[in-house]
N, C-alpha and C positions, 0 to 999 in steps of 0.2 A: 510468471515469471518464476526463474527456479530458483531458491536461497544462495545457491551458489553466485549467481548473477548478481543478486541484492547485495549481498557480502563484500562481491570486487568494487561498489561503490562508494563513494564517499559519504559522510552523514549528512552533507548539505544536496549530494544527487538526493539520494533516499527521501529526504523530506519534499525537495521538488517533484518528485514522481508519486509520493503519496498526494500531494495537494491534487495535480493532477489527476489524481483515479478517484479522488472524491469527487471533483468535478465531473468527472466524466458518469462517475455511479448516480451524481443527483439527476443528470441530465437523463439516465435511462431509465428510472424512476419515473420522472415526470412524461416522458415516453410511453411506458408501463401502463401508467393512468390514463393516458389518454388514447391508449390503444393503438398508439404507432409500430411500439416497439413489436420486433419480429422474431430476433433472437433470446430469447427469457433467461439460456443460459449463461450470458454474457454478465449478468448481473451476479450471479453465484462468483463465476469467475471475478470478479473482480474484488467483490468481497473478500475471496479469500487472500488477492494480494495483497489489497490493503491490510489485513492480519498480518499475513508474512512480513511485510514492511515496517509495520509498526514492531513486531515482535524481533526483529535482526537491529532496529534503530535501539530499542531496549538496551539490546543487548551491547550493543555498542556504546552508549551511553553510559551506561553499568559499570561497565568492562574499565572507562575509562575514569570515574568516581572510585573504583575500586583500587586502581591502581595510584592514585592520588593520597588515600589513605596508608599505605604500604612503604 
């Protein structure tokens, strides 16, 4: 998922996507431990998507706080 796509989403949509991605990452980790996971690169992609989602969400909430102080 690209940053532009994430920035077009609302904060609630980002939180929902973040929750879904974390759950999917957990499932992939279990599959990796049991030897059922065939595409291990998906874990790396998910970790990066989660980081990207968290960063943009933090930017959005930080901007809201800054605007409130001004």
